[in-house]
N, C-alpha and C positions, 0 to 999 in steps of 0.2 A: 502306192499313193494313199490307199485307204489306211494302211498301217501307220504312216506318217500322220495322217489326220487323226487317227485314234490316239497316238502318242501325244499330239498337240492338245487334244481335248482333255487327256488325263493330266497333262501339265498344267493346263488351264484350271482344271478343278482343284489340283493341288495348290496352285497359286491362290485361288479364290478361298480355299479353306484356310490357308495361312493368313490371308488378308482378314478374314473373319476373326481369327484368333487374335491377330494384332489389333484389330478394331475393339475386341472385347477387352484386351489388356489395357488399351489406351483409355477406354471408358472407365475401367476400374481405377486407373490412375487419376483421371479427371475427378472421379467421385471421392477418392482419397484426398485430393488437393482441395476440393470444395469443403470437405469436412474440416481439414486442417485450417483452412481460411476462416471458417466459422469459429473454430476454437480460438484461433489467434485474435479474431475480432472481439470475442468475449473477454479474453485475457487482457487485450488492450484497454477495454472499457473498465475492467477491474483495476488495472494499474492506474488509470487516470482517477478513479474514485478514491484509491488508496492514497494517491498523491494529494488530492484535495483534503481528504480526511487528515493526512499527516500535517499539512499546512495548518489546518484548523486546531489540531492538537498542540502544535508548536506555539501557536498564538495563545492558546489557553494556558499553556505552561508558563509562557512569558508573563501573562497577567497574574497568574498564581504566585510566581516568584516575586513579582513586584509587590503584590499584597503581602506576602510573607516579610519582605524587607521592611515595608511600612509598619507592619504589626511589630516587628522586632524593634524598630526605632521608637515606636510609641511605648512599648514595654520598657525599653531602657529609660526613657524619659519618666515614666511612672515610677520605676525603681528609684530614680534619682530624687524625685519628689517625695517618696516615702522616706528615703534615707534623711532628706532634709527636714521633713516633718518630725521624724523621730528625734533628730538633733535638737530641733526647737523644743519639743516636748521635754527632752532630758534637761535642757537648759532652763526651761521654766520650772520644772520639778525640782531641780537641784537646790536652788536658793530657798524654796519653801520648807525643805527638810533641815536646813542648817539652823542652828540655834542662834 
C-alpha cells in the first residue's frame, strides 16, 4: 500500500513538473504573441500613415500636372503672340526699306 502511495506521489510530482513546464512554455508563447501584436499594431499605424501620405502626394502631383499644363498653354499662346508680333514688325519694316 505504501509503495503504491509512493508511486502515486512520484507520478503526481512528475505531472506537476510537466504542468509547470507547459505553463512556462505557454507564458513564453503569450509573451511572443503580445510582442507580435505590438509590432503589428505599429506596422498598421505606419501603413495608415503611408496611405494618407500617398493620397496627399497624389493630390499634389495632380495639382502640379495641372499647373504644368496651364503653363504649357500660356507658353504656347505667348509663342503665338511673339510670332504674330514678329510678322507685324517684318510687315512694317519691309515697306520702309523699299525705294
